[in-house]
C-alpha positions, 0 to 999 in steps of 0.5 A: 582396254575394257569393252566399255571403251568400244566406240562406233563411228559413221562415214563422216568421221571415217572421212576425218580419219583417212583420206580415201573417198568414193569410189575407193572408200571401201567401208561405210562405218566402223563398230566395236572399235577399241583403241590399241585392240580391235575394230570392225569395219562394215561395208554393204555391197550394193548391186550398182558398185562401179566394179560390177560393170567389169567384174563380172557383168553377167555374174557380179562378184566383189573383187577379193582385192577390194576386200583386202583394201576394206580390211586395210582401210578399217586397220587405218581407222583403228591406227588413227583412233589408237593414236588419237589423230582424228582431224590430223592430216596423216597418211597410212600406207599399206606395206605388206599383206601376208597370208591372204586367203579367199574362201567364198564369193562376196556378192551384191546384197552381202554385208561385209564385216571386217574384223581387225585385231591389233597384233603389234602397234608402236612407232610408225609400223603396225600389224593388224590381223583381219577376217572378213565375214558375211552372214557369220561365215569367214569369206577371207582373211589377211594380215596387214602391215601398215605404216603411218606418217603425218602428211608434212613428214613426207614432203 
């Protein structure tokens, strides 16, 4: 697909695509999304994030597992958009995380960019490669494998 097909979506649209809500919604918006190709999730790390009460009180560091979750949520939005299932009640489950690497701390005030690239997407199982960037530096990377289903399929 061409770059002309790239779309940006806001928080309210994200909520129509994935079931996550505060305090576990880890992305604020998605930009430069192209169906069946790529998406970039954005998350501003605020000093009052609930996790900083315990991770760590005297030196707040955004947990690496939250970065992976933010990647997975961005991947879920990409899958939803690629399948054109907005407003359709679906669940997208994280099946596997491969090759996770953490290179630099993410701190309050940082803007986390989650660059997700589709590697394989057909049927129910999708593979999306992710890179987390802060200020043009890669802070983490991981390969995400996820499965989707309509909510009524699981009952």
